[in-house]
C-alpha positions as CSV (number, residue, x, y, z in Angstrom):
1,M,-20.5,8.1,7.2
2,N,-21.3,6.2,4.0
3,L,-18.4,4.7,2.1
4,P,-19.0,4.0,-1.6
5,E,-19.3,0.4,-2.8
6,F,-15.9,-1.3,-3.4
7,E,-16.1,-0.9,-7.2
8,E,-16.8,2.8,-6.9
9,A,-14.0,3.3,-4.4
10,I,-11.6,1.6,-6.7
11,R,-12.7,3.7,-9.6
12,Q,-12.1,6.9,-7.6
13,F,-8.7,5.6,-6.6
14,A,-7.8,4.7,-10.2
15,D,-8.8,8.3,-11.2
16,F,-6.6,9.6,-8.4
17,V,-3.7,7.4,-9.4
18,A,-4.0,8.6,-13.0
19,A,-4.0,12.2,-11.9
20,Q,-0.7,11.6,-10.1
21,H,0.8,10.4,-13.5
22,L,1.2,6.9,-12.2
23,P,0.4,3.6,-14.0
24,T,-3.3,2.9,-13.9
25,R,-2.8,-0.8,-13.5
26,I,-3.2,-1.2,-9.7
27,C,-1.9,-4.2,-7.8
28,W,-3.1,-4.7,-4.2
29,V,-0.4,-5.9,-1.8
30,F,-0.1,-6.3,2.0
31,R,2.6,-6.3,4.6
32,D,3.9,-9.8,4.0
33,D,4.2,-9.1,0.3
34,V,6.7,-6.2,0.6
35,A,10.4,-5.8,1.5
36,F,13.2,-3.3,0.8
37,A,15.3,-4.4,-2.2
38,S,18.6,-3.4,-0.6
39,R,20.3,-2.5,2.7
40,R,20.5,1.1,1.7
41,S,19.0,3.5,4.2
42,W,15.3,4.2,3.8
43,K,16.2,7.9,3.7
44,S,18.0,7.4,0.4
45,P,16.2,8.9,-2.5
46,A,16.9,5.7,-4.4
47,R,14.9,3.5,-2.1
48,T,13.4,0.5,-3.9
49,L,10.7,-1.8,-2.6
50,L,10.6,-5.5,-3.6
51,V,7.2,-7.1,-4.0
52,L,6.6,-10.9,-3.9
53,G,5.3,-11.8,-7.3
54,A,2.9,-9.6,-9.2
55,T,-0.1,-11.1,-7.4
56,D,-3.0,-8.7,-7.4
57,D,-4.8,-9.5,-4.2
58,V,-8.2,-7.9,-5.1
59,P,-10.1,-10.5,-3.0
60,A,-8.2,-9.5,0.2
61,A,-8.7,-5.8,-0.5
62,R,-12.4,-6.3,-1.2
63,R,-12.8,-8.3,2.1
64,R,-11.0,-5.7,4.2
65,Y,-13.0,-2.9,2.5
66,E,-16.4,-4.6,2.9
67,R,-15.6,-5.4,6.6
68,A,-14.9,-1.7,7.2
69,R,-18.1,-0.3,5.7
70,P,-20.5,-1.2,8.5
71,A,-18.1,0.3,11.1
72,G,-18.3,3.7,9.5
73,L,-14.7,4.6,10.4
74,G,-13.5,5.2,6.9
75,V,-10.9,3.5,4.7
76,H,-7.5,4.7,3.5
77,L,-6.5,3.6,0.0
78,L,-2.8,4.4,-0.6
79,V,-0.1,4.0,-3.1
80,I,3.1,2.4,-1.7
81,G,5.2,2.5,-4.9
82,A,5.2,2.0,-8.6
83,S,7.0,0.1,-11.3
84,S,7.1,1.2,-15.0
85,D,3.6,-0.3,-15.6
86,T,2.0,-1.0,-12.2
87,T,1.0,1.1,-9.2
88,F,1.3,-1.0,-6.0
89,S,-1.3,-0.1,-3.3
90,T,-2.7,-1.2,0.0
91,L,-5.6,-0.2,2.2
92,Y,-5.9,0.6,5.8
93,V,-8.9,0.3,8.0
94,P,-8.8,2.3,11.3
95,R,-9.1,0.3,14.5
96,D,-11.5,2.7,16.2
97,D,-12.6,6.4,16.2
98,E,-9.4,7.6,17.8
99,D,-7.2,5.8,15.3
100,A,-9.3,7.3,12.4
101,M,-9.0,10.7,13.9
102,H,-5.2,10.3,14.5
103,R,-4.7,9.2,10.8
104,M,-7.2,11.8,9.5
105,I,-9.4,9.2,7.9
106,D,-13.0,10.5,7.5
107,G,-14.7,8.6,4.7
108,L,-12.6,7.4,1.7
109,K,-9.0,8.8,2.0
110,L,-6.7,8.5,-1.0
111,S,-3.0,9.2,-0.8
112,V,0.4,8.8,-2.6
113,P,3.9,9.3,-1.0
114,V,6.2,11.9,-2.5
115,P,8.5,10.8,-3.9
116,V,6.9,7.5,-5.0
117,P,9.2,4.6,-4.2
118,T,10.3,2.4,-7.1
119,V,9.0,-1.2,-6.9
120,Q,10.7,-4.3,-8.4
121,V,8.9,-7.6,-8.6
122,A,10.9,-10.5,-6.9
123,T,12.0,-13.2,-9.3
124,G,11.1,-15.8,-6.7
125,E,10.5,-16.7,-3.1
126,R,14.2,-17.2,-2.4
127,E,15.1,-13.6,-3.6
128,F,12.2,-12.2,-1.6
129,S,12.9,-14.1,1.6
130,A,16.6,-13.0,1.4
131,A,15.5,-9.4,1.1
132,R,13.2,-9.7,4.1
133,R,15.9,-11.2,6.2
134,A,18.4,-8.5,5.2
135,M,16.2,-5.6,6.2
136,T,17.5,-3.5,9.0
137,D,15.4,-2.6,12.0
138,V,15.1,1.0,10.6
139,Q,13.9,-0.4,7.3
140,R,11.3,-2.6,9.0
141,E,10.0,0.3,11.0
142,H,9.8,2.5,7.9
143,L,8.1,-0.3,6.0
144,N,5.5,-0.6,8.8
145,D,5.0,3.2,8.6
146,L,4.7,3.1,4.8
147,L,2.1,0.3,5.0
148,L,0.4,1.9,8.0
149,A,1.0,-1.3,9.9
150,V,-1.8,-3.1,8.1
């Protein structure tokens, strides 16, 4: 399978995000950049994610995407949450054919959770570290699921 160039994939994802009525400013984050903002159960409709800084890690997203292209297993670009002006997203690259089949990734897959979790940007490393330490095991498990264990 042929995946589009990174810039084209991002354009398609931006169009998809806009069609979902989400902010078109996309910020790429990864597992170590995200925590739950409170000890509330992840099942609560008011779940809020906390993101470390508003760092847009485009270089890491590009590297992961470009490493995936030769393998031909596909790539999953997904929304993990949104603030009032930014959509926070990540990408997942399947480990092998079985993982791609299990996750229904065949080419470029785009997705958004419903409802979309609210994202707050941490005011500093201390706030973010405290939130990471305060997460329950259930929240950690759900966070891994939400981020597809990238």
